[in-house]
N, C-alpha and C positions, 0 to 999 in steps of 0.2 A: 273461781275457774282454775282447774288443775292444769299443770303442764307436765305431762309424763314423758320421760325419755328413758330408753333402755340402755343402761350404761355398765361398763366394766368398772372395777374399783379404781383403776388407774385413770380412766376418763372422768370418773366422778370427782376425784381429787383435782384434776386439771380444771374442770368447770367450777368447782368450789373456790379454787384460788382465783380464777378469773372474776367471779362474782364479787369476792371480797375486795379485789383491786378496783373494780368498777365503783363499788359503793364507798370506798375510803381511800383517798389519794395518799394517805400516810402508810398504806400497806406496801411493803417492799419485799422482793424475793431475792435471796442471795445464796450463792453456793458454787461448787465446782461444776462447770459445764451446764449450768441451769439455763443459760441465755440462748446463744445461737444454736447449740445442740439440742436444747430442751431437756437436759438431764440424761443420764445413762439409761434410765427407764422411760424417757420421753414424757415424764409426768408434767413438766413445765413447757411442753411443746407449744410454740406459737405465742407465748406470753411476752417475750422480749420484743418480738416483731410488732405486737399491738400496743404495748405499754412503754417501750423504749428502754434504752440501756441505763437510764437513771433510776428505774424502778425494778428492773430485773438484771441483777449484777452478776457477771461471771467473776469469781474470786480466785486468788491464788490457791494452791494446794496447801492450805494452812488452816486446820479446823480451829485452833486456838485464836487465830486472827478473825475467822468468821464469827465466832461466838463473841469475842471481845468487841468487835465492831458493832454487832447487834445490840450489845449492852449499852454502848454509847448512843446508838440511834434511839433506843427505847427511852433513855434519859431525856433526849431531845424531842420526844413526843411521837416518834415513828412506831410502826408496828411491823418489825422485821419477821420474815419467815425464812428460816435457814434450812437448807437441805444438806444433810450429811449423806454423802454419796452411797456409802455402805455402812452398816452399823459398826463394823470393826474399826472404822476410821474415826469414831467419835472420841477416842481416848486422848488424843492430843488436845482436845478442847475440854477435857474433864475438869481441869482446874478452874477454868473460866465458868463452867456450868455450876460447879459445887461451891466455889468460893465467892463468886460475884453474882451470877444470875439468880441463884437460889436465895441469896442473902440480902440483897439491896433493899427490897421492900420492907423486910423486917428491921434491918439495920437503921433505916431512916424513919422508923415508926410510921410507915405508910405514906410518907411524903413522896417517895419515888416509886412509881409503878414500873413493872417489867413485863410489858405485853409482847413477849418474844415466843414464837413457836419454832421448835426444832423438829423438822420432819426427819424420821429415821426409818428408811427401809430396813427390815430385819427378818431374820429367820432363814432357814435352809430350803432345800428343794430345787435349787436352780443349777446344781452341778458345778458350783464355784469352789475356789480354794479358801483357806482360812482367811479370816478378817472380812469375808464377804457373805457369811452364812450364819452369823452368831445371834444370840438372843440375850443381850445385856440389860434387859428392862428391870430385872430385880435390883441391880445396882443403883439405878436412878430412883426407883421407888423408895429406897431407903433414905434419900436425901430430903430433909425437911425444907420446905419452901418451893418444891417443884410439884407440879401436877403431871401425871403420867397416864396416857390413854392409849388404847389400841383399837383399831377398826377391823371388821371382818366381812363387811358387805358394802355395796355401792351407796346405799342410803346413808349409812353412818359416815362413809367417806365424804360424800358431798356436803352434808350438813355439819358433820363433825369438824372438818377443817375450818369452816366459817365460824363456828362457835369458838374454836380454839383461838382464832385470830382476834375475835372480839373480846376475849378475856384479857383482863389486866394482869393476870398471873402468868409466869413462865410455864409453858406446857411442852412436854416431849410427846410427839405424835408418832407412835410406832405403826408402821404400815407393812403388811405381809407381802413382801416383794414377789413371792412365787405366785400370788393370786392377782397381781396387778392387771394382767391382760387375759385372764381366764374367761373364755366365752361361756363356759358352763355356769359361771357365777354372775353373768349379766342379769340385771334385774331392773324393773321399772322404778324410776326415781321421780317423785313429784317435786319438781324444782320450784314450785310456787308456794308450798305450805310446809313449814318446818315442823318436825316432830316436837312433841311437848318436851321431851328430854332425850339427849343423845348420850351424855356421859353418865350413865347409870347402868347397873346390871339388868339384863333382860332375859326372860325365859323365851327361848327361840323354838323350843319343842317341849310340849307337856308330856309327862309320864308319871308312873307310880312305883316302878320297881327300884330304881336307883337314880341319883342325881349325878350328872356329869357337868363339871364346870370347866370352861376353857376361855381363851381369848386369842385374838389375832388369827394366825394360820391354823391353830388347833381347833377352832370352832368347826371348820369344815370336816375335820377328822371325827370330831365328836358327833356331828350330825350323821355322818356316814355310818358310824358305829350304832347309832340309835336305829337307823333303818335296817341294818343287818340284824340287830338284836330283836327287832319286832318280828322277824321271820321265825325266831325261836321262842316267841311268846313272852319276851321281856320288854317292858315298857320303860324307856330311859327318858328322863327329863333333862334337857340340855339348856345350860345357862351361859350366855355370852357376857363376860364381866364388863367389857368396854372401858371401864375406868380401873386403873391399876394402882394409882395413888392419888387421892384416897380411895381405898377399896370400898365398894358398895356391896356389902354382904347380906343386907336385909333379905333380898329375894333368895339368896343361897340358904340362909337359916330357915326360911319358910319352907323351901323345897325339901331340905333334909329332915325337917320335922314331919313331913309327909311321907317321904320314901324310906328314911332310916339309914340311908347309905350315900356315900359321896366318893366320887373319883375325880381328881383334879388333873387336868391335862395341860402340858406346856412343853415347848421345845427347849426351854432353858434347863441347864443342869439343876438337879434337885437340891443340892446342898445350899442351905440358907437362902431360899428362893421365895417367890410369891406363892408357890404351891405349899411351901412350909408354913407361911403365914396363914394361908387359908385353912390348912389342916388344924393349926393351933386355935384359931378363932372359932371354927366350927366345933371343935372339942369343948371349948369353954362355954359356948352358948347353947349347944344342942346335945350335951353329954347324955342325957336320959332318953333322947330320941334315937341315938345311934344304935343300929343293930349289928354293926361291924366296924372295924377301924377305918378311918379315912385312908384311902389308897391314892397313890400318885403315879402318873405315867408321864415321864419327862425325858429330856435328853440326858446323856450320861455325864458324870463328873470328870470329863476329860476335855481338852481342847477339841474344837470341831474337827472332824476327821477329813481325810481326802474324799473327793467327790464320789468315788466308787464305793465308799462305805457309808455314805450318808443315809441310805435307805435303812440301814441297821441302827443308825443313831436316832433318827427322828421317830417320835411317837406315830404309830400307824393304827389302822383298823384292828389288826390282830392283837396288838398290845393293849388297846383300850378294851376290847372284848374279853381278853384274858383277865384284866383287872375287874371287869364287871362280874365274870364268873367267880372269881375269888371272893369278891364281896358278898355275892348272893349265897355262896356256899359256906360262909362263916358260921 
């Protein structure tokens, strides 16, 4: 029997957290304003009311303390879910993440597990100042011992947060904040039957002219570009990565061998980024299938700009279509 609910991404995460807490009393939520307020984006709304202050904890403004406390709780058998209020606030906790959270399982030869989820609202498009609109996922994807994932729709949000919480590995769960409450992205979620796989690359639109790979907020842009390109007789295949570390590039290789072209889209700066790694790996595996160089559409190699300039900074429909035209004209 199916149980269908039409959900936004934000509501899907909220219900996923609720279900995880109902199923396992060791699941805790902690972060700045996650309790009484329900988080600045209201993603944890109602959870402290229903589960109490011992399981949904409002913390001081101290990301290092949040992560350090979560590490200790994980050692004691709990499954903490930490919310970093905005992605730019994560860096005070970077030492705890890279030196402790990512290393303890390996350092103890598997004796100590680290079932910690760090929820990270990320990306631009909300008209905010610096430290509130950035995309630091490439930094964390480079750290051995961490898993890094990103969601782009309500189904993956609902089931993905639960799968992350059940994992015995530390997971950074990147959430596209500008899409949290988008009514246009509401979709039916079967809350009774989990998909076979959540954290693997997925073809979300089939095509033959070129492959466009994206993740998080950029998936919506890639799909819009595919729709616009179709009117011009171009058929774009769009792939949602979903898992950023480890990368699941099998479906990308298969697609590129079919289309001969690849455009990678991300809001993060291009230098030493996930799109760089994707380009390198595709070149290694699909060299003789490529009809043109791998192209990238990304944020610029500058700090995030003032809000009035962000529309020029973020990858958009026109920039993706321009890259498609360049690739097809090669």
